N, C-alpha and C positions, 0 to 999 in steps of 0.2 A: 504494499500500500504506499502511496506517496505521502510525504510528510506535510502536505498542505493542510494544516489545521490551526485553529486559533483557540484561545482560552474562552472566547465569547461563544455562547451557544447560538448557532444559527436559528433563525425563525423557521426555515424550511430547508429540507434536504432534497435535492433533485437527483433521483436515482435513474441512471440510464443503462440498462442491460445492453450488451453489444457482442455480437459474434460475427467476425469477418465482415464488419460493416463500416470500415474506416471512411469510405467516401460519404456514407450517410451521416456518420458521426461528425465529420467536419462541418457539414451544413447545420446540424443540430446545435453543436457547441458554438458556432459562429452566431447563431440567432440568440442564444442565451447571452453571449458577450455583448451583443448590440443592445439588448433590452434590460439588462440587469443593473445598469448604472445607478438609477435612482430608486431601485427596489429595496425592500427590507433585506437584512442580512441573510444570504442563502449560501449553501455549500452545494457543489456539484460533484456527484459520485458516479464514475463509470465502472460498471461491473463487467469486466472482460471475461467472456465465457471461453477461455482457452483458445483465443483466435490465433490463426496462423498468418495473419496479414500485418504483423508487427504493430498492432494497435497500441500495445503497452509502451513500446519504445517511442512511437510517434507522439503519444500523449505526454510522456515525460519531457520531451523536447519542446513541444509546441504549446502545451497547456499545463504548465507546472502548478497552476492554481487548482486544477481538478484532482480530487482524491481518486485514486485508482485502486480497485479491488480486483485481484486476478484469481480466477479459478484454475486449478492445476489441470483439471480434466473438464471437457465439455459436458455440461449437465443440463442444458436446455434453458429456455427463457425463465421458468420459475426458479430454478436453482440460482441463476445469475441475479435475478431480481431480489431474491431473498438474501443473497450475500451482500448486496448493496444496502438493503433495508437494515440488515443487522449492524452495519457500520454507521447508519444515519444518526446524527446528533440533533437534528432539528425537532422542534415541537410538532412539525407536520412533515409529511413526505409526499413528494410528487413522483409518481412512477411514470417515466417518460420513455417512449420508444425512440430508438436511434433514427428512425425515418420520419421524425417530426421537426417542426420549427415552431418556436414560441413567438408571440406577438407582444407589442407594447402593453405594459400593465398586467401581464398575465399572472404575476405572483399576487399582487394586491387583490385583484378580483377573484382569483382562485381561493384565496385564504379567507376572504370576507365572511362567507357563511359560517365559518367555524366559531364565530362569536356565540352561536347557539351551541351549548355543550352537548345537545342531543345529536348533533350532526357528526357522523363518523367519516364521511367521505363527500367529495365534491366532484361533480362531473362538468368539465368545460364544454363549450361548443367546439366540436372537432370538425374542421372543414377539409375537403379533399385538396391536397397541396397542388396537384396538377390542374385542378379545376375548382378554385375556391368558391365558385357560385353554387356548389353542391355540398351537402352535409355528409360527413362520415358518421358522426354520432352526436346525439343530443342527450346522452346518457343511455344506459342499458335498460331493456325491458325484459320481462319474463312472462311467457304465456302459460296458461293453465295446461295446455297439451304437452308442455315440456320443451318449448322452443325459446332459447335465449336469442335476443335480437338487439340490434342497435336502433334506438329511437331516432326517427327522422332520416334513416340511412338512405342516401340518394336523393333526398328532397331538395328543393331550392333553399339556398341559404337565407334568402329574404324572408322566408317563413319563420326563421328562428332567430335572426339577428336582434329583433326587438321583442322577442318572446320574454315574458317575465320569468324571473327565477322561480322554480317550482320543485316540489319533491319528485324524485324519480327513483326507480327501483335500485339502480346502482350506477357506478361510473366505469366507463370503458378503460381497460388497462393500458391503452395507448398513451394516456395522459392524466390519469386519475390522481386526485389529491386525497390523502388520508391523514386522519389524526393519529399521530404516532402512538399515543396512549391506547387508542382503540386497536391498532395493529398488534401491540404487545399483548392485549387482552385476548384477542381471537386467533392470533397466529397470522403469519403472512400467507403467501400463495402456497397452495398444495402442490408439491413437486410431482405427484403422480399424474397431474394434468399435462405436464410438459409445456404445452402452449395451447391456447384456445379454450375459453370458458372458465379458465382459472380465475378471471376477474369476477365472473358471475358467482362462482362458488364463494369467493371472498365477500362479495356483496351479501350473499345469503347469511354467512356467519356473522357479519356485522349486524344484520337485522335480527338474527337470533339473540344477539347481545344487547338489543334495544336501541341501536344506533340507526339514524336515518341518513339519506343521501339527498343533496340539493344540486340541481342543475343551474349553472350560471352562465348565460350567453355572453356576459361581458368579458369572460376569460375565453380567449380563442386560440386554438392550436391548429396548425396545418399538419396533416398526416398523409403520407403517400400510402394509399391503401395496399396492403400486402406487399410492400417492397421487400420485406424481410422473409416472407413465406410465400410459396407458390401453392395456391389452393388446388391446383390441378394434380398435385402429387397424390397418388393413392395412399401413401403412408400417412399423410396429413388428413385426408378424408377419413381414413380408418380411426385416427386418433380423435377427430372431432365427433365422430359417431359414438365412440366409446365414452368420451367426456360428457356428451349431452345426456347419456343414459345414467351415468354415475351421478350427475348433478340432480337429475329428477328424483332418484331413489334416496339420495343422501340428504338433500336439503329441504324438500317440501315437508311442512308440518303434516302430521297424520291426518288431520281433518281435511287438508287439501288433497292428500293422496287418494282418499276414498272417492272424492268427487272427480279427480283428474284421471283415474286409472283407465277407464274406457276411452275417453277422448285421446289419451296419450297413445294407447294401443292402435287406435284408428289412424292417428296422425303418423305413427311410425310405419304402418303399412303403406300409407299414401306416400311418405318419403321414399320408401324402398321402391315402389313402383315408378316414381318420378326418376329416381336414379337409374333404374333398370332401363328406362326408355333412353337415357343418355349414356348408357354403357358404363355406369359407375356403381352398379349394385354390389359388386364383390367387396370393395373396401368398406362400404356401409354395413353390410351384413357381418363382416369380420369384426368391425368395431363393436357391434351389438353382442357378438359372442365373447369378445374381450370383457365387456361389462358383466356379462352373465357369469363369467369365471370369478368375478370379484364379489359375488353376492355374500360370501362369508364375512367380508369386511364392512358391509353396510351397517350392521348392528353397532359396531364400535364407532363408525362415523356419526351415526345418529345420536349416540350417547353423548358425543362431544357437543352437538348442537343443543341438546336438552340441558346439559350442564351450563352452557352459555346463557340460556334463557333463565335458569334459576338464579344466576348472579346478575342478571340485567337490571340496570337502574330504572329502565322504562319497559313497558310491555312490548314484546316483539311485534312488529307490524310488517306484513308481507303484501305490498301492493301488486298483486298478480293480475295480469290482463286476461280477459275472457275472449276477446275477439282475435281473429287471425287475418282478416282481410287486409288491413293496412300493412301488417308485417310481411305478408306474402307479396303484396304489390311492391313494397320497398325492396324486397329481395330480388324480384324479377327486374326491377328498374335500377338496381344498384350500379354504382360507378364501376367501370372496368378496372380490374386489378392491375397493379404495376407489372406483375409477371406476365400478364396477357398482352400488355402493350409493347413489351420489349421484344 
């Protein structure tokens, strides 16, 4: 780890996991340098996930003010993020993807909702970097059928720029703010998720612990959709299928499970048929089988959630969506991923 530290505790720690993403990291760090001049005291932590592109050496030479956490072996997004979070000294943590850019005033506006002690996380307005007229995320949503989705994904930015701050289920892991105290209470990202839906799982645990999440459009982040991951890869499709299933069975309260079971099964069958028509059924089905093999772990996972609820300062609240139409429309009209444009 680099020696860049001070005796003054920073207000916010910006944690950036990175794996072989030096070109992306250069843009991200440059945007922070441009816009942090008049901001509250922050520290920037890059968690290098055993990159082979000399990221660590480059950072030491060009960004000595950045704290560097190096993983000896590649562990995936969650492992890198957790390593950075473990070193964070700020009262708050922003988890920031390396394929993002921050905008003026992002720290003040991102931290403002934390004045309410019941707020455990904050969701910025995330815009598509290659087309800022479109939204990547206005916070995360969760549907009764077991479908995690990005609120506003693919919609016109104009619809959300003047949108009032409001409660939302959770914050997208591409740029989420967290109360450090809350992270210490519920744990950071679940490493078994690897990547994708780990932020939704964390949002659930924060809600089990009685914390809420607030969307604030005044904090704006530019994000290059899937610049770090290619959604077309069968291995990633398999992981996403597995993670969605683990999420459903681990995190939903029992009263919701009873209501959601049949809709979830029907939705899963529909998803399978949709993927079969596109020639992607195999990784989807393998992911579901992976989740089935982990049934013995579900009881212990659920015990953790119940324990969090017993210690919660406020009653857990789960704003779960019932409708699917808008989520499905957003999915079909979503921005093209960076991997598909290259």
